[in-house]
C-alpha positions as CSV (number, residue, x, y, z in Angstrom):
1,M,0.0,0.0,0.0
2,G,3.0,2.3,0.2
3,H,3.3,5.3,2.5
4,F,0.3,7.2,3.9
5,E,-0.6,10.3,1.9
6,P,-3.5,12.3,3.4
7,N,-6.0,14.3,1.5
8,L,-5.7,17.6,3.3
9,N,-9.0,18.9,2.1
10,P,-11.4,16.0,1.7
11,S,-15.0,16.7,0.5
12,I,-17.9,15.7,2.7
13,E,-18.5,12.8,0.3
14,G,-14.9,11.7,0.4
15,R,-15.1,11.7,4.2
16,R,-18.3,9.7,4.1
17,N,-16.5,7.2,1.9
18,I,-13.7,6.8,4.4
19,I,-16.2,6.4,7.3
20,Y,-18.2,3.8,5.3
21,Q,-15.1,1.6,5.0
22,I,-14.9,1.2,8.8
23,P,-17.6,-1.5,9.2
24,E,-15.9,-3.5,6.4
25,I,-12.6,-3.8,8.4
26,S,-13.7,-6.7,10.6
27,T,-15.6,-8.3,7.7
28,T,-12.6,-8.2,5.5
29,L,-10.3,-9.4,8.2
30,R,-12.5,-12.3,9.0
31,R,-12.7,-13.2,5.3
32,L,-9.0,-13.1,4.9
33,V,-8.2,-15.4,7.8
34,K,-11.2,-17.8,7.6
35,D,-9.4,-20.5,5.7
36,I,-6.0,-20.0,7.4
37,T,-4.9,-22.9,9.6
38,P,-3.4,-22.4,13.1
39,D,0.0,-23.3,11.7
40,Q,-0.3,-20.8,8.8
41,L,-1.3,-18.0,11.3
42,Q,2.2,-18.4,12.7
43,I,4.0,-17.7,9.4
44,P,5.5,-14.2,9.0
45,Y,4.4,-12.2,6.0
46,R,8.1,-11.4,5.3
47,P,11.4,-12.4,7.0
48,E,11.6,-10.7,10.4
49,G,8.0,-9.5,10.0
50,W,5.0,-10.3,12.1
51,N,2.9,-13.4,11.5
52,I,-0.8,-13.2,10.6
53,Q,-1.9,-13.8,14.2
54,Q,0.2,-10.9,15.4
55,I,-1.1,-8.6,12.7
56,V,-4.7,-9.5,13.6
57,H,-4.2,-8.8,17.3
58,H,-2.2,-5.6,16.5
59,L,-5.2,-4.3,14.5
60,S,-7.6,-4.6,17.4
61,D,-5.1,-3.1,19.9
62,N,-4.2,-0.3,17.4
63,D,-7.8,0.6,16.5
64,M,-8.6,1.4,20.1
65,N,-6.2,4.4,20.0
66,P,-7.8,6.5,17.3
67,Y,-11.2,6.1,19.0
68,L,-9.8,7.5,22.2
69,W,-7.8,10.1,20.3
70,F,-10.8,11.4,18.5
71,K,-12.8,11.7,21.8
72,R,-9.9,13.6,23.3
73,A,-9.6,15.9,20.2
74,L,-13.3,16.6,20.5
75,T,-13.1,17.5,24.2
76,E,-9.6,19.0,24.6
77,E,-7.5,21.5,22.7
78,E,-4.9,19.8,20.6
79,P,-4.2,16.8,22.9
80,L,-0.9,15.0,22.7
81,T,-1.7,11.3,21.9
82,D,0.2,8.5,23.5
83,S,2.2,6.0,21.5
84,Y,3.0,2.4,22.5
85,R,5.7,-0.2,21.7
86,E,3.7,-2.2,19.2
87,D,6.8,-4.3,18.5
88,L,7.0,-5.4,22.1
89,W,3.2,-5.8,22.4
90,A,3.4,-8.3,19.5
91,E,5.6,-10.5,21.6
92,L,3.3,-10.7,24.6
93,S,1.5,-13.9,25.6
94,D,-2.0,-12.7,24.5
95,Y,-0.7,-12.3,20.9
96,R,0.6,-15.8,21.0
97,N,-2.2,-17.6,22.9
98,M,-5.4,-15.8,22.1
99,P,-7.5,-16.9,19.1
100,V,-7.7,-14.3,16.3
101,E,-11.5,-14.4,16.5
102,R,-11.3,-12.5,19.8
103,S,-9.6,-9.6,18.2
104,I,-12.0,-9.6,15.2
105,L,-15.0,-9.5,17.6
106,L,-13.3,-6.6,19.5
107,L,-12.9,-4.7,16.2
108,E,-16.6,-5.2,15.4
109,I,-17.7,-3.9,18.8
110,L,-15.2,-1.0,18.7
111,H,-16.1,0.1,15.2
112,K,-19.8,0.2,16.0
113,G,-19.1,2.8,18.7
114,F,-16.6,4.6,16.5
115,L,-19.2,4.9,13.8
116,I,-21.7,6.4,16.2
117,L,-19.1,8.9,17.3
118,L,-18.1,9.8,13.7
119,N,-21.7,10.1,12.4
120,G,-22.5,12.4,15.3
121,M,-19.8,14.8,14.5
122,N,-20.4,18.1,12.6
123,P,-18.2,19.0,9.6
124,D,-16.2,21.5,11.7
125,D,-15.3,18.8,14.2
126,F,-13.2,17.1,11.6
127,S,-10.9,20.1,11.5
128,R,-10.0,19.8,15.2
129,T,-6.4,18.8,15.8
130,L,-4.3,16.4,17.9
131,R,-0.6,15.8,18.0
132,T,1.0,12.4,17.5
133,Q,4.6,11.4,17.8
134,A,4.6,9.9,14.3
135,L,2.7,12.5,12.3
136,G,2.9,15.6,14.4
137,K,-0.1,18.0,14.4
138,I,-2.9,16.5,12.4
139,T,-6.6,17.1,12.0
140,I,-9.3,14.5,12.8
141,D,-9.8,14.2,9.1
142,T,-6.2,13.2,8.5
143,A,-6.3,10.8,11.5
144,L,-9.5,9.2,10.1
145,Q,-7.8,8.6,6.7
146,R,-4.7,7.2,8.5
147,F,-6.9,4.9,10.5
148,V,-8.5,3.3,7.5
149,W,-5.2,3.3,5.6
150,H,-3.4,1.5,8.4
151,N,-5.9,-1.4,8.3
152,Q,-5.7,-1.6,4.5
153,H,-1.9,-1.6,4.8
154,H,-1.9,-4.7,7.1
155,F,-4.6,-6.4,4.9
156,S,-2.1,-6.1,2.0
157,Q,0.5,-7.9,4.1
158,I,-1.9,-10.8,4.8
159,R,-3.0,-11.0,1.2
160,S,0.6,-11.0,0.1
161,L,1.4,-14.0,2.2
162,I,-1.8,-15.8,1.2
163,N,-1.1,-15.2,-2.5
164,S,2.6,-16.1,-2.3
165,N,1.8,-19.4,-0.7
166,G,-1.2,-20.2,-2.8
167,W,-3.6,-20.6,0.1
């Protein structure tokens, strides 16, 4: 998927299109992994990369952040968001021992709440800002685009492994 390139001035329709992709995240993820065996879940998508199981659990952990960031950006002036050591989280026991279905269910529940929040926002709310360590000062619009891009980016890693192995 390459590097993230935000649309700095999205139309209302363009924003809606991004928002409408959110419910498809868990559906797409479930479809991608439904025929993957437990052994195949442990295969990294590239040398020194995460395996599919780690990617799935990472997605549910990671998607909690923007939901909270948006709430903070809507209620605080330019909050500084926290980061976390995703590389180390991927090595924890829950990533190794928890079924991927748990993370997919978490995504479904999380995204339902996220959609209610996003659909309740007025157009000006999307211009509110927050600060991240990775991207600096960004608008909610940019963070929303990055949120969807991030999921698509990891889907491409899973698809690449599935296609290269003919699964």
